[in-house]
N, C-alpha and C positions, 0 to 999 in steps of 0.2 A: 375078733383082734387078732389073728393071726393073717393078715394081709387079704382077707377076701374069701376065705374059707369059714364057711358058715357051721358053729358049731350048735346042734340042737340034741347034743348029749342029754340023758337026762341029770347029770352031773355038773351041767355046764355053770358057769356061777357069773356071766357076764353077759350084758344086752346093749347094744347100741342100736339107734334108729336117726333116721334123716326124716325130719318134718321140712318138703319143700313147699313152705310158703312162697316163693318165688312164682309159681304155677296159680297163684290167683293175688299176684300184685302186693303181698306180705313177705317179711321176713324170715329167712332160715332160722331152722334151729337144729344140732345135731346132738342127741342126748349119748353117752357112755357111764352105764352103769356096772361098777365093781361092787361084787358080794364076797368076791375072792377074801381071804384074808392077808394076800400080799399084795402091792401097788404092780399094776398090769399097763403094760403100753399096747393103746388101741389104735391100730394104722387106719387110715383116713383114705376114703375110697376116692378121692378130689381134691386137689389143691386147695392150699387154706387161703388163699389169697381172698383179706377180706372179712376172715372171720377172727370174734374176739372171747375169750373166757368169760362169761357171766355169772357163772353158777360153780362152784366147786366145793363142795360140802365136806371136801377135810379140811379148810381154814376155817380157821375163828369168826366169829359173827365180829363186825359188820363186812368181812372181807368176805367170807362166803357168798354172799350176792350180791354183785356190782352192777352198774348200767351199762349199757354199751360202751358208752366214751370212757369207761372207766376201767373196762375191761382190757387185759394183756389180750395181745395183738399173739395169735398162733402162728408161729413161722415155720414149723416144720408137717411135715405128711402123717405124724403121729402124735399121741398125749398121754403124757403117763396119767392114770388115774389111782387115786391113792384107795388102800384097802377097804372096804367096806365102805365107799363112797361112790357120786355122782359128780360128773363133768358135765355143764354144758355150756356149746360153742354157740354164738349166733352170727350170722350175716345178712347188713343191711341191705333191702331190694334196690 
């Protein structure tokens, strides 16, 4: 979450990972998990071109999980993930 420096301390309360589906001709997904009790900014290590937010567990249903076509376009190189929630962004092949 701090621009590329990985926090692997025992008290870390965040996790982010990239599922690179494009390597097998499938969609890419980037998952950000915030277990902290305050919102945190996750800095992306890539340009957000073509990425859309498809899951945000901080939102009420049915807005928490949407299709790619209905997902909000990611415009910034960072995402604010609310406290104790998960955000997933997707990029089509």
